[in-house]
C-alpha positions in Angstrom: -131.8 54.6 252.6 -134.5 54.0 250.1 -135.5 56.7 247.6 -138.2 56.8 245.0 -137.3 58.5 241.7 -140.4 59.5 239.7 -140.1 60.6 236.1 -143.0 62.1 234.2 -144.3 62.3 230.7 -142.1 61.9 227.6 -138.9 61.1 229.5 -139.3 57.6 228.0 -138.4 59.2 224.7 -135.0 60.5 225.8 -132.5 60.2 223.0 -135.2 60.8 220.4 -137.2 63.8 221.7 -135.7 67.2 220.9 -132.0 66.1 221.3 -131.0 69.8 221.0 -132.5 70.3 224.5 -132.3 66.8 226.1 -129.3 65.3 224.5 -128.8 61.9 222.8 -128.7 59.7 225.8 -131.7 57.4 226.3 -134.0 56.8 229.3 -132.4 53.5 229.9 -129.0 55.2 230.1 -130.5 57.5 232.7 -131.7 54.5 234.7 -128.3 52.9 234.5 -126.7 56.2 235.5 -128.9 56.5 238.6 -128.2 52.8 239.4 -124.4 53.5 239.4 -124.9 56.5 241.6 -127.0 54.4 244.0 -124.3 51.8 244.3 -121.6 54.3 244.8 -123.5 56.1 247.6 -124.9 53.0 249.2 -128.5 53.9 248.4 -131.5 52.0 247.2 -133.2 54.0 244.4 -136.3 52.8 242.6 -136.8 54.5 239.2 -140.3 54.8 237.8 -141.7 56.6 234.7 -145.2 57.3 233.5 -146.9 59.5 231.1 -150.1 59.5 233.2 -150.8 62.2 235.7 -153.0 59.9 237.8 -150.3 57.2 238.0 -147.7 59.8 239.1 -150.1 61.0 241.8 -150.8 57.4 243.0 -147.0 56.7 243.3 -146.5 59.9 245.2 -149.4 59.2 247.6 -148.1 55.6 248.3 -144.4 56.6 248.6 -144.3 57.4 252.3 -145.2 53.8 253.1 -142.0 52.4 251.7 -139.5 55.2 251.0 -137.4 57.7 253.0 -137.4 60.4 250.3 -138.7 61.3 246.9 -137.0 62.8 243.8 -139.2 63.9 241.0 -138.9 65.2 237.4 -142.5 65.8 236.6 -141.5 67.1 233.1 -144.3 69.0 231.5 -146.6 68.4 234.4 -144.3 70.6 236.5 -145.8 73.7 234.9 -149.4 72.6 234.8 -150.3 70.2 237.6 -151.7 71.6 240.8 -152.8 68.1 241.6 -149.2 66.8 241.6 -148.1 69.7 243.8 -150.9 69.0 246.2 -149.9 65.3 246.4 -146.3 66.2 247.1 -147.4 68.6 249.9 -149.6 65.9 251.4 -146.9 63.3 252.0 -144.5 63.3 255.0 -141.3 62.8 252.9 -138.5 65.2 251.8 -139.0 66.0 248.1 -136.3 67.1 245.6 -137.2 68.4 242.1 -134.8 67.7 239.2 -134.8 68.7 235.5 -132.5 67.9 232.7 -132.8 71.5 231.2 -132.9 74.9 232.9 -136.6 75.6 232.5 -136.2 79.2 233.4 -134.3 79.7 230.1 -136.8 77.8 228.0 -140.2 79.0 226.6 -142.0 81.4 228.9 -144.8 78.9 229.6 -142.2 76.6 231.2 -140.9 79.2 233.7 -143.4 78.4 236.5 -143.0 75.1 238.4 -145.7 74.0 240.7 -143.5 71.2 241.9 -141.0 73.8 243.2 -143.6 74.9 245.7 -143.5 71.5 247.3 -139.8 70.6 247.0 -137.0 71.3 249.5 -134.6 72.0 246.7 -134.5 72.1 242.9 -131.6 71.0 240.6 -131.8 71.8 236.9 -129.9 72.5 233.7 -127.1 70.0 234.1 -128.5 67.0 232.2 -128.0 63.7 234.0 -125.9 65.6 236.6 -129.0 67.3 237.8 -130.1 63.9 239.1 -126.7 63.3 240.7 -126.9 66.7 242.5 -130.4 65.9 243.7 -129.5 62.4 244.9 -126.5 63.6 246.8 -128.3 66.5 248.4 -131.2 64.2 249.5 -128.8 61.6 250.9 -127.1 64.3 253.0 -130.4 65.7 254.2 -131.6 62.2 255.2 -128.3 61.6 257.1 -128.7 64.7 259.1 -132.3 63.7 259.8 -131.2 60.3 261.1 -128.8 62.0 263.5 -131.6 64.1 264.9 -130.2 67.3 263.5 -132.9 69.9 262.7 -130.8 71.2 259.9 -133.1 74.0 258.7 -135.6 76.1 260.7 -137.3 79.4 260.1 -138.4 81.8 262.9 -139.1 85.5 263.5 -136.2 87.8 264.0 -134.9 88.3 267.5 -132.7 91.0 268.9 -129.8 88.6 269.3 -129.8 87.9 265.6 -128.6 91.4 264.7 -124.8 90.5 264.4 -125.8 87.5 262.2 -128.0 89.7 260.0 -125.1 92.0 259.5 -122.9 89.1 258.5 -125.5 87.6 256.2 -126.3 90.9 254.5 -122.7 92.1 254.1 -121.6 88.9 252.5 -124.7 88.3 250.4 -124.9 91.9 249.2 -121.2 91.9 248.3 -121.8 88.7 246.3 -124.9 90.2 244.6 -123.2 93.4 243.6 -120.1 91.6 242.3 -122.2 89.4 240.0 -123.9 92.6 238.7 -120.7 94.7 238.3 -121.6 97.2 241.0 -119.4 96.0 243.8 -118.0 99.6 244.5 -121.5 100.5 245.6 -121.5 98.3 248.7 -122.4 99.7 252.1 -122.7 97.5 255.2 -126.1 96.9 256.8 -125.4 99.1 259.9 -125.1 102.0 257.5 -128.3 101.4 255.4 -130.9 99.6 257.6 -132.5 102.8 259.0 -132.7 104.6 255.7 -134.0 101.5 254.0 -136.5 100.9 256.8 -135.6 97.3 257.4 -137.6 97.0 260.6 -140.8 98.3 259.0 -141.1 94.8 257.4 -141.8 91.4 258.9 -138.4 89.7 259.2 -137.9 85.9 259.2 -134.6 84.3 259.9 -133.4 80.9 258.5 -131.2 78.9 260.8 -129.0 76.1 259.6 -127.8 73.8 262.4 -128.8 76.5 264.9 -126.9 79.4 263.2 -128.6 82.1 261.2 -127.6 81.9 257.5 -130.3 83.8 255.7 -133.2 86.2 256.2 -136.2 87.6 254.3 -138.3 90.6 255.1 -141.6 91.3 253.6 -144.8 93.4 253.7 -148.2 92.1 252.7 -147.5 92.6 249.0 -143.7 93.1 248.6 -140.5 91.3 249.5 -138.3 94.1 250.7 -135.1 92.3 251.9 -133.8 88.8 251.0 -130.3 87.6 251.6 -128.4 84.3 252.2 -124.9 84.3 253.5 -122.6 83.9 250.5 -120.9 80.8 251.8 -124.2 79.1 252.1 -125.8 80.0 248.8 -126.9 77.3 246.3 -128.0 75.0 249.1 -131.7 75.5 248.9 -131.8 78.0 251.8 -133.1 80.9 249.6 -135.8 78.7 248.2 -137.0 77.7 251.7 -137.2 81.3 252.8 -139.0 82.3 249.6 -141.6 79.5 250.0 -142.2 80.6 253.6 -142.8 84.2 252.4 -145.2 83.0 249.8 -147.3 81.3 252.5 -147.5 84.5 254.6 -148.1 87.3 252.0 -150.9 88.5 249.8 -151.2 88.5 246.0 -149.9 90.0 243.8 -146.5 89.9 245.5 -143.7 92.0 244.1 -139.9 92.1 244.4 -137.4 94.5 242.9 -134.0 93.2 241.7 -130.9 94.4 240.0 -131.3 93.6 236.3 -128.1 91.6 236.2 -128.8 89.4 239.2 -129.3 86.3 237.1 -129.2 83.7 239.9 -131.9 85.4 241.9 -134.0 86.1 238.8 -133.9 82.4 237.9 -134.8 81.3 241.4 -137.9 83.6 241.5 -139.0 82.4 238.0 -138.7 78.7 239.1 -141.4 79.2 241.7 -143.7 81.3 239.4 -142.7 84.9 239.5 -142.9 86.7 236.2 -141.6 90.0 234.8 -143.7 93.0 235.7 -141.7 96.1 234.8 -138.2 97.7 234.5 -136.9 101.2 235.4 -133.8 103.1 236.1 -132.7 103.9 239.6 -129.7 105.2 241.5 -127.4 102.8 243.4 -127.0 104.1 246.9 -123.5 104.9 248.1 -122.2 105.0 244.5 -122.4 108.7 243.8 -125.7 108.5 242.1 -124.7 105.9 239.5 -127.7 105.0 237.3 -128.6 101.3 237.3 -131.3 99.1 235.8 -133.7 97.4 238.1 -136.6 95.1 237.4 -139.8 94.0 239.3 -141.0 90.4 239.3 -144.6 89.6 240.3 -146.1 86.5 241.8 -149.8 85.9 241.4 -150.3 82.2 242.1 -152.3 81.1 245.1 -149.9 78.8 247.1 
């Protein structure tokens, strides 16, 4: 397998540029680190770096002639370059986004990533290990592709999916409430779907190796339900469902979240959602306990 790794502006200054964020290791050390990973995993990885947006776009456009997949850290261009996003969408290669830092915890102007809208998955906040995670994930994705396995697909809800939706919601909701400290407020899907009007929304189901593992429900301007089975979280499934919804909804697009649901908030912010408002609400099935919820809003045209 041959992978192109594209690094964007100022990464050549690693070790000197803002070490409090990016650490003291140099760009050459990053290249050596990737080389060792490539040898360990029997991959051919070509590392390139440029400060020029046009050069990065040229490399992306040419990549499908020689490579099986592409990993990109577009650095500052991640947050500004629609042209790089368009180039990534135009090629017929799987794309993975990586970042040394967690950009959702940096300055607000870094919270939106156009690259995320073209990538199958994003790994950030782990320093050099973000690259390792992206490389290993892409290798496994390419291996499944070689075997002819359609590992991920998204289709409309069918009646036969109902037992799967119950499993997905019950595990995903439990995980969400546990993270936020509200686990005693859990109620299974079969007790809440009618009151919460699940079937008044468009429902799309994500299948992994033929088995439903996540679903998203939306109306023209609001995401109303969104869950991934707990055992299959942090694999890019939620991001895939979210990108699908962005392509089939209107702007502005809103979503309401529990205030403490950090993982979900970070995922939404990576693709361009921004804070809209906060308010108090009552958690159902928990004797009217008051909780804090927040709305995020997406205004970009995908």
